[in-house]
C-alpha positions as CSV (number, residue, x, y, z in Angstrom):
1,M,-46.9,-43.1,22.0
2,A,-46.3,-40.4,24.6
3,A,-42.6,-40.7,23.9
4,Q,-43.1,-39.6,20.2
5,N,-44.6,-36.2,21.2
6,K,-41.8,-35.3,23.6
7,P,-39.6,-32.5,22.2
8,T,-36.0,-33.3,21.6
9,P,-33.2,-31.0,22.8
10,A,-32.7,-29.8,19.2
11,D,-36.3,-28.8,19.0
12,V,-36.1,-26.9,22.2
13,A,-32.9,-25.1,21.1
14,D,-34.5,-24.0,17.8
15,T,-37.7,-22.6,19.5
16,P,-37.5,-18.9,20.3
17,V,-38.7,-17.8,23.7
18,K,-40.7,-14.6,23.6
19,G,-39.1,-11.8,25.6
20,S,-35.8,-13.6,26.1
21,A,-32.4,-12.3,25.1
22,V,-32.0,-15.2,22.6
23,E,-35.3,-14.5,20.8
24,V,-34.7,-15.0,17.0
25,S,-36.0,-12.3,14.7
26,D,-37.8,-13.1,11.5
27,T,-35.5,-11.0,9.4
28,T,-32.5,-12.6,7.8
29,A,-29.0,-11.1,8.1
30,E,-27.9,-8.9,5.2
31,P,-25.6,-10.9,2.9
32,K,-22.0,-9.9,2.8
33,K,-21.3,-7.6,-0.2
34,L,-19.2,-9.4,-2.7
35,D,-16.4,-7.8,-4.8
36,A,-13.1,-8.9,-6.3
37,L,-11.5,-9.4,-2.9
38,H,-14.5,-10.9,-1.1
39,T,-16.2,-13.7,-3.2
40,E,-18.6,-16.5,-2.3
41,H,-15.5,-18.8,-2.4
42,G,-13.4,-16.9,0.1
43,D,-11.7,-13.6,0.9
44,T,-8.4,-12.2,-0.3
45,T,-6.2,-10.0,2.0
46,I,-3.4,-7.9,0.8
47,A,-0.6,-6.7,3.1
48,D,0.2,-3.0,3.4
49,Q,3.7,-3.8,2.1
50,V,2.3,-5.0,-1.2
51,V,0.3,-1.8,-1.7
52,A,3.4,0.2,-0.8
53,K,5.6,-1.6,-3.3
54,I,3.0,-1.1,-6.1
55,A,2.8,2.6,-5.2
56,G,6.6,2.9,-5.1
57,L,7.0,1.2,-8.5
58,A,4.4,3.4,-10.0
59,A,6.1,6.5,-8.6
60,Q,9.4,5.6,-10.3
61,E,7.7,5.8,-13.7
62,V,6.4,9.4,-13.2
63,E,8.5,12.1,-15.0
64,G,9.7,14.7,-12.6
65,V,9.9,12.4,-9.6
66,Y,13.7,12.2,-8.8
67,A,13.5,10.0,-5.7
68,M,11.3,8.6,-3.0
69,G,11.7,9.6,0.7
70,N,13.7,12.4,2.2
71,A,17.4,13.1,1.9
72,A,18.3,10.7,4.8
73,R,16.3,7.9,3.2
74,R,18.0,8.6,-0.2
75,T,21.4,8.3,1.4
76,L,20.5,5.1,3.2
77,N,19.2,3.6,-0.1
78,A,22.4,4.6,-1.9
79,I,24.5,2.8,0.7
80,T,22.4,-0.4,0.9
81,E,22.2,-0.6,-2.9
82,R,26.0,-1.0,-3.1
83,I,25.9,-4.1,-1.0
84,P,26.1,-7.2,-3.3
85,G,22.8,-9.1,-3.3
86,S,20.8,-6.3,-1.8
87,Q,17.4,-5.5,-3.3
88,T,16.3,-2.0,-4.4
89,N,14.0,-0.5,-1.8
90,V,10.9,0.8,-3.6
91,T,8.8,1.4,-0.5
92,G,11.0,4.2,1.0
93,G,8.8,7.3,1.4
94,V,5.6,5.3,1.1
95,S,3.2,4.6,4.0
96,V,-0.2,2.9,3.6
97,E,-3.3,2.8,5.7
98,K,-5.6,0.0,4.5
99,G,-9.0,-1.4,5.3
100,E,-10.8,-4.4,3.8
101,R,-11.7,-2.5,0.6
102,Q,-9.9,0.8,0.6
103,A,-6.5,2.3,1.0
104,A,-5.0,5.7,1.7
105,I,-1.4,6.3,0.7
106,D,1.1,8.9,1.9
107,M,4.2,9.5,-0.2
108,T,7.3,11.6,0.4
109,I,9.2,12.5,-2.8
110,I,12.0,14.6,-4.2
111,T,11.2,16.3,-7.5
112,E,13.6,17.3,-10.3
113,Y,14.2,21.0,-10.9
114,G,12.3,22.4,-13.9
115,Y,9.2,20.3,-13.5
116,P,6.0,22.0,-12.2
117,I,5.5,20.4,-8.7
118,A,1.7,20.6,-8.9
119,E,1.7,18.7,-12.2
120,V,4.3,16.1,-11.0
121,T,2.2,15.4,-7.9
122,Q,-1.0,15.1,-9.8
123,N,0.6,12.7,-12.3
124,L,2.0,10.8,-9.4
125,R,-1.5,10.5,-7.8
126,D,-3.0,9.4,-11.1
127,A,-0.3,6.7,-11.6
128,V,-0.4,5.4,-8.1
129,I,-4.2,5.2,-8.0
130,Q,-4.3,3.4,-11.3
131,A,-1.5,0.9,-10.4
132,V,-2.8,0.1,-6.9
133,E,-6.5,-0.2,-7.9
134,Y,-5.6,-2.4,-10.9
135,G,-3.0,-4.5,-9.0
136,T,-5.0,-5.0,-5.8
137,G,-8.7,-4.4,-6.4
138,L,-8.6,-1.9,-3.5
139,E,-10.2,1.5,-3.9
140,V,-7.6,4.2,-3.3
141,I,-9.4,7.0,-1.5
142,E,-6.5,9.4,-1.3
143,V,-2.8,9.9,-2.2
144,N,-1.1,12.6,-0.1
145,V,2.2,13.8,-1.4
146,A,4.9,15.6,0.5
147,V,7.6,17.2,-1.6
148,T,10.7,17.5,0.7
149,D,13.4,18.6,-1.7
150,V,14.1,19.6,-5.3
151,K,17.1,18.0,-7.1
152,L,19.1,20.6,-8.9
153,P,20.8,19.8,-12.2
154,D,24.4,20.2,-10.8
155,E,23.8,18.2,-7.5
156,D,24.9,14.9,-9.1
157,D,28.1,16.4,-10.4
158,Q,29.1,17.7,-6.9
159,N,28.2,14.4,-5.2
160,A,30.0,12.3,-7.8
161,D,33.3,13.7,-6.8
162,D,32.8,12.7,-3.2
163,A,31.5,9.2,-4.0
164,P,34.1,6.4,-4.4
165,T,34.2,5.0,-7.9
166,K,35.2,1.5,-8.9
167,E,38.5,2.7,-10.2
168,R,39.4,4.4,-6.9
169,T,38.2,1.4,-4.9
170,T,40.3,-1.0,-7.0
171,T,43.3,1.3,-6.7
172,L,43.0,1.5,-2.9
173,Q,42.9,-2.3,-2.4
């Protein structure tokens, strides 16, 4: 009978010792806050690149935004888009800082001449916030916009003379 009253190792491990570092408190841990990305069935993580793509696509739809990134980025994109099989880069000029539930987005754009820059940037912020929050479930806490250039109406005409066309390329071959 004495053997029945002897505590098992499991009983000893579950018994808190007063004053010890492993004393168990009576309060329970606060449950993890659940939302669209953190459910009782698991967590969803979204890469920064996904947020950047959604923001870049939203920016392309905003009237008055001519291009993303600075002039050097624009030139690089123009060259790479001519390579057969290459994909259009929509993340140029977009950087993202993301936590578990929030994102902050920095964008660099070139606007078109004739559009009020303050209005274009506000429309851009609204479009990006709506697209990213809808598409990812993340709360967008800020969208910072840097306008690095203004595209003038006659700039395309001047650059078109310098760019090789299909006809010139075919003739040279």
